[in-house]
C-alpha positions in Angstrom: 0.0 0.0 0.0 1.3 3.4 -0.9 0.9 6.4 1.5 -0.4 9.6 0.2 1.6 11.8 2.6 2.8 14.6 0.5 1.4 18.0 0.8 -1.7 18.5 -1.3 -2.3 14.9 -1.5 -5.5 13.3 -0.2 -5.4 11.9 3.4 -4.4 8.4 4.0 -7.4 6.8 5.7 -9.2 3.5 6.5 -10.3 3.3 2.8 -6.7 2.8 1.8 -6.5 -0.1 4.3 -9.6 -1.6 3.1 -8.4 -1.4 -0.6 -5.1 -3.0 0.5 -7.0 -5.9 2.1 -9.2 -6.4 -0.9 -6.0 -6.5 -3.1 -4.4 -9.0 -0.7 -7.6 -11.2 -0.9 -7.7 -11.1 -4.7 -4.0 -12.1 -4.7 -4.9 -15.1 -2.6 -2.7 -14.0 0.2 -3.6 -15.8 3.6 -5.6 -13.8 6.1 -3.4 -14.8 9.0 -0.6 -12.4 9.9 -1.5 -9.6 7.5 0.4 -6.3 8.5 1.3 -2.9 7.1 4.0 -0.5 8.0 3.0 3.2 7.7 5.3 6.3 7.6 4.8 8.6 10.5 2.9 10.9 8.1 0.5 8.3 6.9 0.1 6.8 10.4 -0.8 10.4 11.7 -3.3 10.9 8.9 -4.9 7.4 9.6 -5.2 8.5 13.4 -7.1 11.5 12.3 -9.7 9.6 10.3 -13.0 10.0 12.3 -13.9 6.2 12.1 -10.4 5.2 13.2 -10.5 7.7 16.1 -14.0 6.3 17.2 -12.5 2.8 17.0 -9.6 3.8 19.2 -11.9 5.6 21.8 -13.2 2.1 22.7 -10.3 1.7 24.9 -7.4 0.0 23.0 -4.1 1.5 24.3 -1.9 -0.3 21.6 -1.4 2.8 19.8 0.3 4.5 22.9 2.1 1.3 24.1 3.3 -0.3 20.8 2.9 2.2 18.0 0.0 -0.1 16.7 -3.3 1.0 15.7 -4.8 -2.4 16.0 -6.5 -4.3 13.3 -8.4 -2.6 10.5 -10.0 -4.9 7.9 -8.0 -7.8 9.2 -4.5 -6.1 8.9 -2.3 -5.1 11.8 -1.3 -1.4 11.5 2.2 -0.3 12.7 4.1 3.0 12.4 7.6 2.7 11.1 10.2 5.5 10.8 13.0 3.6 9.1 11.9 4.1 5.4 14.6 5.6 3.3 14.0 9.1 2.2 13.6 9.8 -1.5 16.8 10.4 -3.4 18.9 8.0 -1.3 
């Protein structure tokens, strides 16, 4: 899944995660252990999605403890700051 984190781009949200899940299923990838790493920008945008914010308000503290949003559309979501910067 690609992040749309550059300025002027649409927000990265749960729809991007749902589309990724659909593509994984169409590619016959197993449902078990699905995960995605998001850049800090994409992760922050996902946390601002109203549906995700409502989901997090239920009481899961994984985002604070582990940098993990939880599972959306059967995919574990993690923040990762180790992606190379463009041009390197």
